[in-house]
C-alpha positions in Angstrom: 20.9 5.0 14.3 21.0 1.6 12.7 20.7 2.9 9.2 20.6 -0.7 7.9 17.5 -1.4 10.0 15.8 1.9 9.0 16.5 1.2 5.4 15.2 -2.4 5.5 12.0 -1.3 7.2 11.4 1.6 4.9 12.3 -0.2 1.7 10.6 -3.5 2.5 7.8 -3.0 5.0 6.6 0.6 4.8 3.7 1.6 2.6 5.3 5.0 1.9 8.9 4.2 0.8 9.0 0.7 -0.7 12.1 0.3 -2.8 13.9 3.4 -1.5 17.7 3.1 -1.8 20.1 2.9 1.1 21.8 6.1 -0.1 18.5 8.1 0.0 17.7 6.8 3.5 21.2 7.6 4.8 21.1 11.1 3.3 17.6 11.8 4.7 18.8 10.9 8.2 21.8 13.1 8.0 19.5 16.1 7.3 16.8 15.4 10.0 16.3 15.3 13.8 16.3 11.5 14.3 15.1 9.5 17.2 15.3 5.8 17.9 14.2 3.4 20.6 16.6 0.7 21.7 16.1 -2.4 23.7 19.2 -4.3 24.8 21.3 -2.3 22.4 19.2 -3.1 19.4 17.1 -0.5 17.6 13.4 -1.3 17.6 11.9 2.0 16.5 12.7 5.1 14.5 11.3 8.5 13.5 12.6 11.7 12.2 11.6 15.4 12.0 12.5 17.5 9.1 12.8 20.9 10.6 14.4 24.3 10.7 14.2 24.1 14.5 12.5 27.5 14.6 9.1 27.5 12.8 8.3 24.2 11.1 8.6 20.5 11.5 7.5 17.6 9.3 7.3 14.3 11.2 8.3 11.4 8.9 9.3 7.7 8.7 8.0 6.8 12.2 7.8 3.0 12.8 8.2 0.4 15.5 9.2 -3.1 14.4 6.3 -5.5 14.7 7.7 -7.5 17.6 7.7 -4.4 19.8 4.4 -2.7 18.8 1.8 -2.0 21.4 4.3 -1.2 24.2 4.0 2.6 24.1 7.3 3.1 22.3 5.7 5.5 19.7 4.2 7.5 22.5 7.5 7.8 24.3 9.3 8.9 21.1 6.6 11.5 20.3 6.6 12.8 23.9 10.4 13.2 23.8 10.3 15.2 20.6 7.5 17.4 21.7 9.2 18.1 25.0 12.3 19.5 23.2 12.7 23.3 23.6 13.0 23.8 19.9 9.8 21.7 19.3 7.8 23.8 21.7 8.3 26.9 19.6 7.4 25.5 16.2 4.5 27.3 14.7 3.4 24.3 12.6 4.1 20.6 12.8 2.7 18.3 10.2 2.7 14.7 9.1 1.1 12.3 6.7 -0.3 8.9 7.8 -2.7 6.3 6.5 -3.1 4.3 9.6 -2.0 6.0 12.8 -4.5 8.9 13.2 -5.5 7.7 16.7 -1.9 7.8 18.0 -1.1 11.3 16.6 -4.4 12.8 17.8 -3.3 12.0 21.3 -0.6 14.5 20.7 -2.9 17.2 19.4 -2.3 16.5 15.7 -5.6 17.1 13.8 -7.0 17.6 10.3 -5.7 20.6 8.4 -7.2 23.8 9.7 -7.0 25.4 6.2 -6.6 22.7 3.6 -7.4 25.1 0.8 -4.2 27.0 1.7 -1.9 24.1 1.2 -0.6 23.0 -2.2 1.7 20.2 -3.1 3.7 18.5 -5.8 3.0 14.9 -5.1 5.5 12.4 -6.6 5.1 9.2 -4.4 7.5 7.1 -6.5 10.3 9.6 -7.2 12.6 7.6 -4.9 12.4 4.7 -7.4 13.8 6.8 -10.2 17.5 7.1 -10.8 18.9 9.9 -8.7 21.8 12.1 -10.0 
């Protein structure tokens, strides 16, 4: 993966990780199942799944650089992940998006079946604090 590209997109262009440090991005990739799309040797898309490869997967940081959007790249990436043997046995797959519901619904993602059963600690800007 082109960690520099992934970091630039997440820290400068994403709505969910603006300002995130290179070190946090690099560490997050090292601890996830990562996928990228490449054209002529250059990375144009990225996504990752935070998973135990057995029961649960959280889809995160998916993006396609603007010049390559609308070409089906996200669909190819999601299809590839969902075709993996480990992915087929996951009991729950989740994600959070503000703008790509239509894409993910094509892959059977839907609103929470039991939202009252899910709890969270939400700290959207923790990546901007000094990390020790």
